[in-house]
C-alpha positions as CSV (number, residue, x, y, z in Angstrom):
1,M,-32.8,30.9,-86.1
2,K,-31.6,33.1,-88.7
3,L,-27.8,32.5,-90.8
4,I,-25.8,35.3,-91.5
5,R,-23.0,34.6,-93.8
6,L,-20.3,37.2,-95.0
7,N,-20.6,39.2,-98.2
8,G,-16.6,40.1,-98.0
9,E,-15.9,42.1,-94.7
10,V,-19.3,42.1,-93.7
11,G,-21.9,39.7,-93.1
12,A,-25.7,39.6,-94.4
13,F,-28.5,37.5,-93.3
14,V,-29.4,34.3,-96.2
15,E,-31.9,32.1,-96.6
16,D,-30.3,28.7,-95.8
17,H,-30.3,26.3,-98.7
18,F,-29.5,23.2,-96.8
19,A,-32.2,21.2,-95.0
20,F,-30.5,18.2,-92.2
21,V,-32.1,15.0,-92.3
22,T,-31.4,13.6,-89.0
23,D,-29.9,10.1,-88.3
24,D,-33.0,7.8,-88.8
25,A,-35.1,9.7,-91.3
26,P,-34.8,8.5,-95.1
27,L,-32.6,10.2,-97.6
28,P,-35.1,13.2,-99.8
29,E,-35.4,10.7,-103.0
30,H,-35.3,13.8,-104.8
31,P,-32.5,16.2,-105.0
32,V,-32.8,19.2,-102.5
33,P,-32.2,22.5,-103.4
34,G,-29.1,23.6,-102.5
35,G,-27.8,20.8,-100.4
36,I,-28.0,18.2,-97.6
37,M,-26.2,18.4,-94.1
38,V,-26.4,15.1,-92.5
39,S,-24.4,14.4,-89.1
40,L,-20.6,12.8,-89.7
41,T,-22.3,9.5,-88.0
42,R,-24.2,9.3,-90.9
43,F,-22.5,10.8,-93.0
44,Q,-20.0,8.2,-92.6
45,K,-23.3,4.8,-93.0
46,D,-24.7,6.8,-96.0
47,R,-21.1,8.2,-98.0
48,A,-22.0,6.1,-100.9
49,A,-25.5,7.5,-101.8
50,L,-25.0,10.3,-100.6
51,L,-21.7,10.5,-102.8
52,A,-23.5,9.7,-105.7
53,R,-26.4,11.9,-105.4
54,N,-23.8,14.5,-107.7
55,T,-26.0,17.4,-104.7
56,P,-24.4,20.0,-102.4
57,I,-23.9,18.1,-99.0
58,G,-22.9,19.3,-95.7
59,V,-21.6,17.6,-92.7
60,K,-22.8,18.9,-89.2
61,L,-19.8,17.7,-86.9
62,L,-19.7,18.0,-82.9
63,A,-17.6,19.6,-81.0
64,H,-15.6,15.9,-80.0
65,E,-15.5,14.6,-84.0
66,N,-12.4,15.7,-86.0
67,P,-12.7,17.0,-89.1
68,E,-9.8,15.2,-89.7
69,L,-12.8,11.8,-89.9
70,L,-14.2,13.0,-93.0
71,G,-10.4,11.8,-94.6
72,D,-10.5,13.1,-98.5
73,D,-14.1,13.6,-98.9
74,V,-13.8,17.0,-96.5
75,S,-13.2,18.3,-100.7
76,R,-16.3,16.8,-101.7
77,L,-18.7,19.2,-99.2
78,A,-19.8,22.4,-99.5
79,L,-20.6,23.1,-96.3
80,I,-19.1,22.3,-92.4
81,A,-21.9,23.2,-89.4
82,L,-19.2,23.1,-86.5
83,D,-21.2,22.9,-83.2
84,F,-20.5,25.1,-80.0
85,P,-22.6,22.7,-77.2
86,K,-21.8,25.9,-74.8
87,F,-19.8,29.1,-75.2
88,R,-16.4,27.8,-73.5
89,D,-16.3,25.1,-75.7
90,G,-13.4,25.7,-77.9
91,R,-12.4,22.8,-79.7
92,A,-14.6,24.3,-82.7
93,F,-11.9,27.3,-82.9
94,S,-9.2,24.8,-83.4
95,W,-11.4,22.4,-86.0
96,A,-12.0,25.6,-88.3
97,R,-8.2,26.7,-88.6
98,L,-7.1,22.9,-89.6
99,L,-10.3,22.7,-91.9
100,R,-8.7,25.9,-94.0
101,T,-4.8,25.4,-93.3
102,R,-3.9,21.6,-92.7
103,L,-7.6,20.4,-94.9
104,G,-7.5,23.4,-97.1
105,F,-11.5,23.5,-96.9
106,R,-12.5,25.3,-99.2
107,G,-16.5,25.3,-98.8
108,E,-18.5,27.2,-95.8
109,I,-17.6,26.3,-92.6
110,R,-20.8,27.3,-90.1
111,A,-20.7,28.5,-86.2
112,V,-23.6,26.7,-84.7
113,G,-25.3,26.4,-81.1
114,D,-23.6,28.2,-78.4
115,F,-21.4,30.8,-78.7
116,L,-20.9,34.4,-77.8
117,Y,-21.0,38.1,-79.6
118,D,-17.5,38.6,-78.2
119,Q,-16.6,35.5,-80.0
120,I,-17.5,36.3,-83.4
121,N,-14.7,37.6,-84.2
122,Y,-12.9,35.3,-83.5
123,Q,-14.5,32.7,-85.3
124,K,-14.5,34.9,-88.2
125,R,-10.4,34.7,-88.3
126,V,-9.9,30.9,-87.8
127,G,-12.2,30.7,-91.3
128,F,-15.3,31.0,-90.3
129,D,-18.0,32.4,-92.8
130,A,-21.6,31.3,-91.1
131,W,-23.5,31.7,-88.6
132,E,-26.6,30.0,-86.9
133,V,-27.2,32.8,-85.2
134,P,-31.3,33.6,-82.8
135,A,-34.4,35.3,-84.2
136,H,-33.3,38.3,-82.3
137,F,-30.3,38.6,-84.0
138,T,-29.7,41.8,-85.6
139,I,-27.2,42.3,-89.2
140,E,-26.0,45.5,-87.1
141,Q,-24.4,43.6,-84.2
142,F,-23.2,40.8,-86.3
143,N,-21.4,43.6,-88.3
144,R,-20.4,45.9,-85.5
145,A,-18.8,42.4,-84.0
146,L,-16.6,42.0,-86.4
147,T,-14.5,45.3,-86.7
148,E,-14.5,45.5,-82.6
149,M,-10.6,44.1,-82.2
150,T,-8.6,46.9,-84.5
151,N,-5.2,44.7,-83.8
152,V,-4.4,41.0,-82.6
153,Y,-2.1,39.0,-81.1
154,Q,-2.6,35.5,-82.2
155,P,-1.8,34.7,-85.8
156,S,-4.3,33.2,-87.9
157,T,-5.9,32.5,-91.6
158,D,-7.0,35.5,-92.3
159,G,-3.7,36.6,-92.7
160,R,-4.0,40.1,-90.6
161,K,-0.5,41.1,-88.9
162,T,-0.3,40.7,-85.0
163,I,0.7,43.7,-82.5
164,R,4.8,42.2,-82.4
165,E,5.3,42.7,-86.4
166,L,3.5,45.3,-86.4
167,R,5.6,46.7,-84.0
168,A,8.6,45.1,-85.6
169,E,8.4,46.7,-88.6
170,R,8.5,50.1,-86.5
């Protein structure tokens, strides 16, 4: 998988500096450049050891795992990856918006899993700022996906005026 991260209003391919540590693997003895990412289960089990490392930490949440389970630790994380198990499962949209609005998360929110080109613009609107994409996906496709919708119906975290608000200004 390749990683795209927003750089202003456009995306760019970047190197993923986070190493994913599975639940059954030992934590690396030495700090990993960039940090480590773990599952929610692993984070809850090894919370103290992970936070004591004083290096960036990421948590990957499955679609059924509410970010509120992270509690006050959400502010101590550098990355939260939200999984799309199937493109038609939209829970990660709600989790991203909750992270940005109610929980005040300012770190990276990464989309992983099975999402569609048509969903990228919506993902950005609710707070995603990084995407794991398949090898064949181009940066041109990604940036085009960000600009295909010029007007929006739903309010979101991006502050764009909705069609209703634009009509009311006339």
